[in-house]
N, C-alpha and C positions, 0 to 999 in steps of 0.2 A: 166326748165328741169324737167323731170319726176323723182321722188324719186325712187331709186332702191328698197327700202323697208327694213324692219328689218332683213329679211333673209340674205340680202347682207351684212349688218353690222355685223351680227353674224358670217357669213363665214369669213369676214375679221378679226374679233377679234379672231377666232379660227385658222387663218393661212391657210384656205383652198382655197384662191384665188391666181391665178397666178399673175405675175408681171404686166401685162397689165391691168387686171381687177382691181387689187389693186390701180394702178395709177389713173384709171378713177373714182373709188369710192372716193379716197382722193380728187380728183379735184372737185367732186360733194359736198363733205363735206365742202370744203372751201367756198361754196356759200349757203349751206342749213343748217340753224340752227337746225332743228329738227333731221336730220340725224347725225349732229355733237353731239347733246346731247345723242342720242341713242348709238353712238359709244363710247362716253366717259363713259357712264354708264356700257357698256359691257366690257370695257377694264380696269376698275379699278382693281389694284392688290389685292389679298386676305389679304396681310399683312396690307394694308391701311384700309381695311374695318373693320377689327377687330372683325369679327363674325365667328362662327363655319362654317366649310366647308359645312356640310349638309344644314344648314340654308341658306347659300349663294346660293347653287345650286337650292334649292327650290324657292328662290326669283327670280333668273335669269330666271328659267323656267316659273314662273308665269308672269314675264314681257314680255317674248317672246310670251306666249299664248295671253296675253291681247293685245299686239301690233298687233299680227296676226289677232285677231278677229276684231280689229278696222279697219284694212286695208281691210279685207274681206267685212265689212259692208259699206264701202264707195261706193257711187253711181258712182263716177268717175272711170272708169277702169284704171288700171295701165298699162302703156306701158313703156317698156324698150327699148329705142333706143340706140344702140351702137354708141357712138360718133366716128367720123372719126379719123383715125390714123393720128397723126401729126409727122412730123420728130423730131428727138431727139434734133435738134438744135433750136427748137421752143422756144420762150421766155416764153411759159407757163411752161416749165420744170424748168426754174429758179425760177418762182413764186412758184411752188410746193415745190422745195427744201427749199426756204425761209420759206414757211408756215410750213414745217416739222420741221425746226430748231426752229421756234417760238413756235410750239406746244410742242416740247421736253422741252424747258425752262419752259413753263406753267405747264407741268405735274410735273416737279421737284418741282416747287413752291407749287403745290397742295398737293404733298406728305407730305410736312411739315405742312400742315394745319390739324386740328383735323379730326378724322375719320368721314366719312359721313355714316349715317345709311341708309341701303337699304330698301326702302319701300316695304311693302307686296303687294300682288296682289289686295287685296280689296282697299287699299289706292290708288293704281294706277288707279283702275277703277273709284273711286270717283273723283280723280283729272282729269280724262279724261272727265267725264261728265260736269265738271265745265269749264267755259271759261278760257282758258290759258292766263296768263298775257303776254303782249307784252314786250319782252326783247330786248335790243339793240343787234345787231349781233356781235358775237365774233368768232374769227378765232382760232380754236383749232386743232392742227395737232398731231396725235398719232404717236409716233416713232415706228419703226419696232422692236426694242429691248424692251422686256416686263419686264426685271429685273430692279428693282428700289432699291435704298438703304433702309435698314430697318428703319421703323419709330422709333422715340424716345419713350421711355416708358412713359406711361400715369402717370401723377403725381396726387395723391389724394389731394384735397384741404385741407389745414391745418386750423383748427378752431382756431381762436385767442380768448383766454379767455377774457371774459368781465371783466373789472375792478370792483372789489367789494369794495364798500364804507365801511370803517371801522365803526363798531358800536360804537356809543358814549353813554357810560353809564352815567346815571345821578349821580352826586356826592351825596353820602349819607351824610346827615348832622347829626352828632352825638352830643349828649350833651357834653359839656366840662367836662372832668374827673377832679376829685379833685386832686390837686397837692399835692404830698407827698414829704416832704423834709427830707432826711436821712442825719444824721450827719456822716461825714467821721471820722473813728476811728483814733486816734493818733497812732504814731509809737510805743510809749512806753506803750500803753494801751493794756492789754491782752484781747483776744476775749473770749466771754462767751462760756463755753463748753456745748455741747449738751448732754442730758442724754443718756446713753448707753441703747440700746434695748437688751432684753433678748435673748440669743441664743437658738433657737428651737432645740430639740433633734430629729434627723432624724434616723429612724430605718433602718439599712443596711440589705439588703436581704442576707441570708446565705443559702448555700446548706448543708442540714443535712443528716447524715447517722446513721446507727445502732451503739449502744454502749452496752457494757456488764457490768452488776453489779454482784458482788459476795458477799459471807459472809453475807447473809441476817440474821438479828437478829430482833426479835419482830414480831408483827402481821402486816405484810405488805400485801396489796392487789394491783392487777394490773387490770385496765380496758383497755383491748386491743381496738385499733381503729376498730370500726365496730362491736365489740362483744356486746352481750346483758348482759352477766354475768361477774362477776369478778373472778379472780383466785388468789390462795394463793401461791406465789413463794417461793421456798426453794433452797438454794445452789447458783445456777448461773442462771441469766435471761438476755436475750437480749431485749433491748427496743429501740423504735423509738420515734420520736417527737409526734406522735399521741397517744401513750400509756400514761396512767395517773397512777402514783403511789400515793397511799393514805394510811393514817394510822390514826386510832382513838386515839391511844396512841403513845408515842415515839417509833420509830423504826430506824434501821440503816442498812447500807450496804457499800460496797466499790465500788467506781467508777473505772472501767477498772482494777479491782484487785489491785489498789494502794491507792486511796484517800478515807479515811473514810468520810461518810456523815450521819448526824443525822437529821431526820425531826421531828418536835415537834408535839404536839397533834393537831388533826384536820387540818392536812396539806396535800395538794395535789400538785403534780408537775409532769412535764414531763422532760425527760432527753434524750440527743442524743449527737452526735459528730459533730463538725464543722471542716471540712478539711481546710477551708479558714483560720481559726485562729489556727489550730492544737490544739484544746482545747475542753474540755467537755462543753456542752451547757445545761443550766438549766432554765426552765421556771416555775415560781411560779404561780400557780392558786390561792392558798390561803395559809396562815400560814407562817412558817419560816423554813429555812434550815440552818444547821451549817456544814461547810466544813473544813476539815483539809488537806491542800495541802502538801503532804509528800515530794514533790520535787518541783523544780522551774517550775511550770506548769502554763499555761494560763487557764482562765475561762471566760465564757460568760454567764451573768445572765440577764434575762429579765422577764417582767410581761406581755408581749404581745404588749405593747405600748411603753415602754421605755427599752432600751438595754444598758448594761454597760459591757465593756471589762475590765477584771482584768489582769494586767500585770504579767509576770512570777514572782512568789514569793513562798517561802516556809513558809506558815503562816496559821493561822486559821482565818476564817472570817464568818460572819453571814449575810444572805440575807433575807429580809422580804418584804412582799407586804402590802402596806397601801392603803388609799383612793387616787387614782390617783398619787401615789408616790411610788418609789422603793427605799429602804434604804439598805445600805451596811455598816457594822461596822467591824473594825479590833479588833481581840482578842489577838493577840500575837506579830506580826511584822507589820511594816509600809507597807501599800498597796498603789499602784499607779493604779488608775482606770480612765477610759475615757468613758464617755457616747458617743453614736453615734452622730456625728455632734458637739460634744462639746470639751472642753479642758481637759487636764489631771489634776486630783486632787490627792493630797497626803492625806492619812488617817492614822493617828497615832493610836496606841492602846488606846482605850477609846474614840475614836471619831467615828462619824457616818456621812456618805454621804447620803443626801436625794435629789433624782433626780426627778424633775417634767417634764412636757411637755416643759417648757420654762426656767427653772432655775435649778441650782444644788448648794446646800449649804452643807458645812461641819460644823457639830455641835458636841459639846461634849455630851457623853452619861451621863445619870443620874447616880448618885452614886450607886454602887453595881450592875448595870445592866450587865456590862461586866463579873463580877464574877459569876452571876447567869447563864449566857450563857455558860461559861466554865464548870461549875459544871453539867449542863444538858448534855453537850456533853460527859463528862467523864462517866456519869452514863449510857448512852445508846449506846456508840460506840461499834463496832464489837469486839469480843474477839478472833477472829481468822483471819488468813490471807491466802488467796489462793496462793499456789506456782505454781500449774499447774492445768489446767482444760481443758477438751475438751468434746464436745458432739459428739458421734460417729454417726453423721447424715451426709448424702451425702452433705449437704450444708457446713459442716465444712471442706470438702476436699479442698475448696478454701481458707480457713482461714490459713492453714499451721500451725495449733496448734499442729499437730502430723503427723507422717508418718505411713501409714498402712503397716504392715509387713506380717501379716497372717489374713485370714478372708476376708469377703466381706460385702458390704452394703445390708441391708435387708429391702426393701420396705420403705425406709426413716425412719425406726424405730431405727436403731442402727447397731452395728457391729456383724455379725453372724460368728461363728467359722467354719472352714473347716475341713473336715475329713482327718485324718492322716493315715499313713501306719499301725499303731497299733490299728486302729478303734477308736481312741480317736478324739475329736473335739477340735481344738485349734484356738485362736484368739489373736493377739498381735499388739501393737502400739509402736512407738518410740516417746517419748515426745519432743516437740520443743518449747523452749530450754530445755536442760537437767537440772535436779535439783539435788542437792547434798544431801547426807545422813545427817540426824539430828534426834536425839532421840525424838524431839517434833513434828515430822510429823505424819500425819494420812492419810491413803489411803481410799478413798470412791469410790464406784461405784454401779451401778444398774445392776441387772442380771435377766434374764428370761431363764429357762432351764428345761429339763425333767429329770434332775439328782438330787440326794439327796445332793451332795456337789460339790464344784468347787475348783480347785487348782489354786492358784495365785502365779506367779513368777515375780521376779524383777532382772534384769541382770546388772552387772557392768563389762564392757569389759576390762577396764584398769587393774583391779585386777583379772580377770579371775575367778569370782565366781558368783553364782546365789543364791538368797534367795527365798524360797518357803514356802507356807503355805496352808493347806487344810482348807477351810471354809465350815462348815456344815450348810446347809440351814434348816430353821424351816418349814418342810413340810413332810407329810406322803404320798402324791401322787402329781403328776404333776398338777399344776394349772396355768391358763393363767393370771398370774399377776406378776408384777415386785417386786423384793426384793431389799432392800437397805443394802449394806454391808459396815461396817466401821472397818478398821484394823489399829491399831497403829503400827508404824514402830520401836518403841523402843523394846528392848529385855529385858523384865522384868523377874522376877524369876518365875512367874506363868507359869507352863508348857503348859496350854491350849492356851496361847497367844504367846508362843515362835515361832520364825521363824527358820526354818531349812535352811541349806545351803549345796551347793555342789561346790567343787572346781574342776577346770579342771584337776589339777594334782593329784586328789584323796586324798588330805590331809584332816585330821580331825580337824584341828585347823584353826580359822578364826579371823582376826583382822580387824575391820572396822574403818574408819576415816571420819571426816567431809568433806574431799576432794573427797570422792567417789561419783561419779555421775552415775545415772541410765541411761542406754541406751535403755531399752525397758521393757514393762510390758506385761505379758502373762497370759491368762486365759485358763484353760484346763478342759474339761469334760471327765471323764473316763467311759469306757463301763460298768465297774463293778458297777457304781453308778447310772446307768440309770434305770428307772422303767420298769419292765417287760422285754420284748425282743426288746425294741426299740433301735434304734441307738441314741447315745448321741448327743445332740446339745445344744448350749448355745448362748445367745444373750446378748451383753454388751453395756452399754450406760452411759454417764455422769461420766467419770473418773475424779477424783479430788484428789489433794494432798494439804492438808491445814496444816498450822502451828498454833498451839494454843499458846495463851499468857502464 
């Protein structure tokens, strides 16, 4: 029988043949292996192929072109002879049906096999040129229905790890160690005590702030941090940790207006305040300092490497710096001190604590040493005590040492008076806290004015009276320099030192008592005292009230 050709197979695969032509083509395929292979190749479902649609289309088109070229190049002409029609009851129909059923079963089995790769056109051309192997005839019948069950997902091969043989290390042969036999201690036998190691003194970091010293006595100098020259302080000075106080000979002052401190010859130290310990902080650079703690106050003493905290006590003590050691001695009462990182030590009068980097020892003082220290303190201690002090500087507005009543700040230099309705200039402050009247008090202040005199007033609100006094300045013309004024608050017999008074009720008799507390201090410059036709003005600073011994 003449083969109908690949075009007929393609038409059948695409469903373009009628029933009669399809029956004749299938009958031919049951006897022709070549047409059966072509039909099976063209009828493979896309899901079974497992390649992209565009690749599959190009491959099928290439197969068709290759098969068409081969048929055209054949020398034997192709003749298509239509077979005679047979009645439907012919036994051939039963054979075709049986072949269709067998082909359907074969396709189901093929769908379960791994996907078949579709060869490219070049591979087909090469296969055509080679002699085809003779295969036994197979009957493959393609069913009319093209839908097939989906193929099973492809499983990737799992690599089985190869067993790894364990490494066998060669045993190291070590020389035999000498056997040590230790005796087991008996139950009643005490164990030997190990020697105690010295406790190292650890310096605790502390936050330091400014502190104020008053009542300076003697030749004391201050080297400010960052300054090139020294200054000679008088009255009241504020110091920080970087400022260094020094004296060639003994000098003294009060710390925070309360505690007298005497520094010996050729001594230098720094002083500040520790908020952490609520205590004054003293660093000795050289020499010795003697302190009289007038109240139960704490102290922190250091030499820069060793720090000792003095527990609250009302006593006199001395602190000195030696070679890598800091010593503290008690002069009047027992002291309890604790080096940073160490234990608390008790120092009785006549004893001295010597603290090093790794040890602290309490030793007795040599005979007469404590008496010499006390005598040196009494000879150089301050002879006055500050009751009230304030610097009329804008920075003092935050200290609350006083309340400003009249006047205003002048370029950070002091308190300048304001002009009043009578053309006078007036400045006043309210001390905080108030201080009481005593005959041993002295009022000090610095003044800069264009007037020949300044009137000073002190007011007691409870008793409704005001003390006042006119202070004549030693000048014949206005000069740009400050003058220091000191006025005793006592009422002596000398008329030039007497204070005048004014009572609110107009009385001419006044009785003062130690309970009278002053509410404000006022400074007035009158127009009649100004030089020339100038308006009066006055600048006030460093107001201080001290009590002499």
